[in-house]
C-alpha positions as semicolon CSV with decimal commas, in nm:
position;residue;x (nm);y (nm);z (nm)
1;L;0,000;2,374;3,356
2;G;-0,068;2,119;3,093
3;L;0,165;1,895;3,277
4;V;0,014;1,900;3,636
5;P;-0,259;1,635;3,554
6;L;-0,024;1,431;3,345
7;L;0,252;1,437;3,625
8;A;-0,012;1,468;3,948
9;G;0,174;1,230;4,231
10;C;0,541;1,287;4,089
11;S;0,783;1,466;4,292
12;V;0,767;1,861;4,325
13;G;1,124;1,860;4,175
14;Y;1,040;1,615;3,898
15;L;0,733;1,821;3,818
16;F;0,891;2,136;3,777
17;H;1,185;2,017;3,589
18;V;0,955;1,871;3,311
19;G;0,706;2,153;3,322
20;K;0,996;2,424;3,271
21;G;1,170;2,177;2,983
22;Q;0,869;2,159;2,797
23;L;0,760;2,526;2,843
24;K;1,086;2,633;2,691
25;I;1,010;2,416;2,371
26;V;0,673;2,538;2,327
27;C;0,781;2,906;2,389
28;G;1,104;2,885;2,171
29;S;0,983;2,712;1,882
30;K;0,904;2,868;1,554
31;G;0,670;2,803;1,268
32;T;0,853;2,560;0,966
33;E;0,719;2,822;0,740
34;A;0,954;3,082;0,867
35;V;1,233;2,854;0,905
36;L;1,196;2,764;0,519
37;G;1,173;3,124;0,431
38;D;1,521;3,199;0,625
39;P;1,818;3,286;0,401
40;E;2,023;3,182;0,695
41;V;1,892;2,823;0,768
42;P;2,112;2,573;0,538
43;E;1,964;2,449;0,219
44;S;2,052;2,094;0,366
45;H;1,808;2,209;0,695
46;K;1,525;2,273;0,495
47;E;1,531;1,976;0,259
48;K;1,542;1,767;0,579
49;I;1,246;1,986;0,725
50;R;1,043;1,926;0,392
51;L;1,101;1,551;0,418
52;V;0,979;1,558;0,764
53;M;0,635;1,727;0,623
54;D;0,624;1,484;0,357
55;A;0,644;1,181;0,588
56;K;0,376;1,339;0,807
57;A;0,143;1,374;0,540
58;F;0,218;1,002;0,411
59;G;0,144;0,883;0,770
60;E;-0,165;1,041;0,799
61;E;-0,286;0,986;0,410
62;E;-0,130;0,631;0,352
63;L;-0,098;0,463;0,687
64;G;-0,397;0,598;0,867
65;L;-0,203;0,757;1,144
66;A;-0,379;1,063;1,342
67;S;-0,369;1,378;1,179
68;S;-0,226;1,648;1,412
69;T;-0,044;2,007;1,427
70;N;0,282;1,794;1,511
71;Y;0,600;1,919;1,316
72;T;0,433;2,239;1,201
73;R;0,726;2,385;1,422
74;Y;1,098;2,385;1,444
75;Y;1,302;2,389;1,767
76;L;1,657;2,456;1,796
77;V;1,834;2,234;2,060
78;K;2,118;2,410;2,144
79;H;2,280;2,179;2,387
80;P;2,188;1,804;2,251
81;P;2,051;1,580;2,304
82;I;1,677;1,700;2,379
83;A;1,654;1,461;2,665
84;Y;1,744;1,138;2,820
85;N;1,549;0,836;2,901
86;L;1,641;0,645;3,238
87;T;1,571;0,259;3,236
88;A;1,628;0,069;3,557
89;S;1,571;-0,322;3,621
90;P;1,629;-0,565;3,926
91;R;1,992;-0,706;3,911
92;L;1,838;-1,042;3,863
93;S;1,542;-1,026;3,675
94;L;1,484;-0,898;3,318
95;E;1,158;-0,685;3,437
96;A;1,159;-0,319;3,362
97;Y;1,114;-0,068;3,667
98;R;0,787;0,101;3,603
99;W;0,740;0,471;3,667
100;C;0,340;0,547;3,714
101;F;0,174;0,853;3,610
102;P;-0,195;0,897;3,654
103;I;-0,248;1,007;3,277
104;A;0,013;0,830;3,072
105;G;-0,012;0,535;3,299
106;C;0,292;0,315;3,394
107;L;0,600;0,360;3,190
108;P;0,928;0,140;3,157
109;Y;1,154;0,427;3,125
110;K;1,139;0,800;3,309
111;G;1,243;1,101;3,094
112;F;1,466;1,418;3,190
113;F;1,564;1,704;3,001
114;S;1,870;1,715;3,202
115;R;2,156;1,496;3,206
116;E;2,215;1,558;3,580
117;M;1,906;1,482;3,685
118;A;1,904;1,170;3,502
119;E;2,208;1,076;3,673
120;R;2,090;1,132;3,998
121;E;1,792;0,922;3,954
122;S;2,029;0,666;3,818
123;V;2,226;0,690;4,132
124;R;1,936;0,669;4,332
125;M;1,805;0,351;4,185
126;S;2,155;0,176;4,165
127;E;2,155;0,254;4,540
128;R;1,818;0,053;4,565
129;G;1,964;-0,241;4,408
130;Y;1,870;-0,171;4,044
131;D;2,081;-0,196;3,747
132;T;2,036;0,121;3,522
133;Y;2,082;0,236;3,181
134;T;2,056;0,607;3,064
135;R;2,044;0,693;2,679
136;P;2,025;1,000;2,479
137;V;1,665;1,085;2,315
138;G;1,659;1,270;1,971
139;A;1,277;1,283;1,974
140;Y;0,958;1,213;2,152
141;S;0,588;1,233;2,169
142;T;0,386;1,430;2,437
143;L;0,082;1,205;2,321
144;G;-0,108;1,492;2,190
145;W;-0,094;1,731;2,501
146;F;0,148;1,971;2,322
147;K;0,268;2,049;1,944
148;D;0,551;1,835;1,887
149;P;0,786;2,070;1,716
150;I;1,082;1,920;1,454
151;F;1,393;1,913;1,687
152;S;1,723;2,064;1,501
153;T;1,882;1,720;1,642
154;M;1,645;1,516;1,412
155;L;1,787;1,686;1,102
156;R;2,100;1,487;1,165
157;Y;1,969;1,199;1,092
158;G;1,998;1,017;0,748
159;D;1,670;1,018;0,497
160;T;1,559;0,689;0,620
161;A;1,625;0,713;0,982
162;L;1,436;1,064;0,997
163;V;1,125;0,921;0,831
164;E;1,149;0,631;1,054
165;V;1,157;0,831;1,369
166;I;0,889;1,075;1,232
167;L;0,637;0,775;1,167
168;H;0,739;0,610;1,495
169;E;0,629;0,904;1,700
170;M;0,305;0,972;1,495
171;V;0,208;0,591;1,576
172;H;0,242;0,703;1,947
173;R;-0,002;0,966;1,899
174;T;-0,239;0,740;1,724
175;I;-0,209;0,393;1,905
176;F;-0,144;0,417;2,283
177;V;-0,228;0,184;2,552
178;K;-0,214;0,296;2,910
179;D;0,037;0,071;3,122
180;Q;0,142;-0,107;2,796
181;G;0,506;0,023;2,750
182;A;0,616;-0,301;2,536
183;F;0,314;-0,276;2,318
184;N;0,333;0,087;2,257
185;E;0,690;0,072;2,191
186;G;0,674;-0,245;1,963
187;V;0,405;-0,125;1,738
188;A;0,585;0,199;1,688
189;T;0,873;0,042;1,596
190;F;0,722;-0,176;1,355
191;V;0,511;0,031;1,181
192;G;0,774;0,311;1,163
193;E;1,010;0,052;0,977
194;K;0,737;-0,073;0,752
195;G;0,566;0,251;0,681
196;M;0,961;0,399;0,609
197;E;1,001;0,137;0,349
198;M;0,650;0,200;0,190
199;F;0,704;0,598;0,211
200;F;1,049;0,570;-0,002
201;R;0,878;0,298;-0,254
202;S;0,620;0,566;-0,322
203;R;0,878;0,803;-0,417
204;G;1,045;0,581;-0,680
205;G;1,280;0,391;-0,446
206;L;1,626;0,452;-0,273
207;D;1,937;0,536;-0,467
208;P;2,218;0,280;-0,480
209;G;2,397;0,455;-0,170
210;Q;2,063;0,444;0,044
211;I;2,009;0,076;-0,052
212;E;2,371;-0,016;0,061
213;A;2,351;0,184;0,374
214;M;2,000;-0,005;0,453
215;H;2,141;-0,327;0,392
216;Q;2,431;-0,257;0,649
217;K;2,208;-0,129;0,874
218;R;1,987;-0,431;0,871
219;E;2,271;-0,663;0,898
220;A;2,410;-0,474;1,213
221;K;2,055;-0,449;1,353
222;R;2,013;-0,845;1,272
223;L;2,337;-0,898;1,451
224;F;2,253;-0,687;1,762
225;Q;1,902;-0,850;1,790
226;E;2,049;-1,181;1,784
227;T;2,305;-1,074;2,068
228;M;2,036;-0,926;2,280
229;F;1,760;-1,244;2,242
230;D;2,047;-1,489;2,338
231;L;2,156;-1,298;2,613
232;A;1,806;-1,272;2,745
233;Y;1,752;-1,622;2,696
234;R;2,076;-1,732;2,886
235;L;2,005;-1,476;3,165
236;R;1,648;-1,612;3,225
237;L;1,755;-1,961;3,267
238;L;2,039;-1,829;3,511
239;Y;1,795;-1,610;3,718
240;S;1,544;-1,865;3,727
241;A;1,762;-2,161;3,827
242;K;1,813;-2,242;4,212
243;G;2,158;-2,107;4,344
244;E;2,274;-1,818;4,583
245;E;2,231;-1,483;4,464
246;E;2,626;-1,378;4,464
247;D;2,685;-1,698;4,263
248;K;2,416;-1,589;3,983
249;L;2,559;-1,224;4,008
250;A;2,915;-1,362;3,932
251;A;2,770;-1,558;3,640
252;R;2,593;-1,295;3,476
253;G;2,891;-1,096;3,458
254;G;3,069;-1,345;3,244
255;I;2,748;-1,404;3,028
256;F;2,733;-1,004;2,934
257;E;3,121;-0,976;2,892
258;D;3,079;-1,313;2,645
259;G;2,765;-1,132;2,448
260;K;2,936;-0,777;2,437
261;A;3,280;-0,972;2,282
262;S;3,079;-1,153;2,014
263;F;2,870;-0,881;1,934
264;R;3,206;-0,657;1,877
265;K;3,391;-0,932;1,662
266;G;3,060;-0,958;1,437
267;I;3,010;-0,570;1,416
268;E;3,374;-0,529;1,320
269;A;3,366;-0,833;1,049
270;L;3,081;-0,608;0,899
271;G;3,275;-0,282;0,856
272;S;3,006;-0,106;1,049
273;T;3,068;0,188;1,260
274;R;2,703;0,110;1,429
275;Y;2,676;0,076;1,797
276;G;2,983;0,237;1,919
277;G;2,813;0,403;2,223
278;I;2,666;0,041;2,316
279;L;2,984;-0,106;2,296
280;R;3,140;0,179;2,520
281;Q;2,849;0,106;2,757
282;D;2,869;-0,131;3,071
283;W;2,605;-0,417;2,969
284;N;2,360;-0,492;3,229
285;N;1,995;-0,595;3,270
286;A;1,865;-0,250;3,235
287;L;2,038;-0,172;2,903
288;L;1,914;-0,524;2,774
289;V;1,540;-0,452;2,914
290;S;1,556;-0,111;2,725
291;Y;1,603;-0,268;2,377
292;L;1,359;-0,574;2,462
293;T;1,090;-0,282;2,522
294;Y;1,118;-0,179;2,190
295;H;1,168;-0,521;1,986
296;Q;0,959;-0,778;2,193
297;N;0,805;-1,057;1,981
298;P;0,916;-0,916;1,629
299;D;0,762;-1,250;1,476
300;L;0,433;-1,168;1,606
301;W;0,435;-0,821;1,441
302;E;0,542;-0,978;1,116
303;A;0,255;-1,245;1,144
304;L;0,010;-0,995;1,214
305;Y;0,113;-0,823;0,919
306;D;0,086;-1,120;0,696
307;R;-0,272;-1,176;0,814
308;F;-0,374;-0,840;0,688
309;D;-0,202;-0,914;0,364
310;R;0,071;-0,684;0,429
311;D;-0,176;-0,411;0,417
312;L;-0,026;-0,172;0,696
313;M;-0,312;0,070;0,681
314;D;-0,560;-0,200;0,769
315;M;-0,336;-0,342;1,037
316;V;-0,317;0,005;1,213
317;D;-0,694;0,063;1,173
318;W;-0,740;-0,248;1,350
319;L;-0,463;-0,185;1,632
320;K;-0,655;0,141;1,716
321;Q;-0,944;-0,046;1,866
322;L;-0,714;-0,187;2,126
323;K;-0,700;0,140;2,351
324;G;-0,822;0,037;2,669
325;E;-0,722;-0,337;2,648
326;K;-0,548;-0,458;2,939
327;D;-0,350;-0,709;2,792
328;P;-0,311;-0,601;2,410
329;M;-0,035;-0,820;2,322
330;G;-0,236;-1,147;2,448
331;R;-0,548;-0,998;2,233
332;I;-0,342;-1,024;1,921
333;E;-0,196;-1,359;2,002
334;R;-0,548;-1,495;2,069
335;W;-0,689;-1,304;1,732
336;L;-0,428;-1,462;1,518
337;V;-0,508;-1,797;1,636
338;Q;-0,900;-1,757;1,640
339;G;-0,981;-1,443;1,453
340;D;-1,288;-1,216;1,562
341;E;-1,572;-1,043;1,443
342;T;-1,372;-0,714;1,408
343;T;-1,231;-0,777;1,097
344;N;-1,296;-0,957;0,764
345;H;-0,925;-1,063;0,760
């Protein structure tokens, strides 16, 4: 019933799909204390659960993220992943199609608990002339509507990735601007990454193996980011130029193939096994838009972080006031240039 006002206006089938999926999670989760006391649960899983609890406490106490009862329950995902996100984009534009909901606003993706339903929607959007991209989801935030549990799928992550995911989702609970998907995902990604680094520094730092793994992860991420931004630049030039649609569609295929081949070569040179799933996908506008939603304007976030003397809690506290802003990214850009009366920085 709690989902009814959130999803009012959606198709009845989708409403019941999401409601049924969320109800299954609510009813099927159990308290973390019961899980930690269960002798049949592997100790490795218990260590991950304790790490989640520690990361949650750190986020609340050291980063100023919203206190909640999230991650005090555990849900066993019997058939991973927990969900799927669908992104769609016009074939000659790097704009995300937005699905709109009365409470959550318009989002640049649509979530499903069923792969079959996600695929059916993907086919429907393709028939309407959109590129589509469906990706698995290991965790998500209900923005305070429900008590978000620790999903068993999250326990497969490495320690650094797990802490980053927890903080990322906590940011959504803390800072969320309606109809501003790129802002919401951008700030969650940035604070999740920086907060994770702070968390491990507070615990004495990472061991040599973790440091090496993080270095390789960052190098692979840097390469992928460069590839995505280069593709976006080349494609925007193509899409905005004069010419026939058929010619542009043919040309974009070559651009995607060139970018994918270059990235494959680079990732192999790094000796990294990351992004294997991405490399098996057909690259299109929707895949690119999905990435850009989470990683728009990285330099802007770094500039804002520097403006707050690299004090992440101060930065989070300032960002909380942007709730209700129609253009939060523009507000940040203006403030970086002009400053305002809301902070002494």
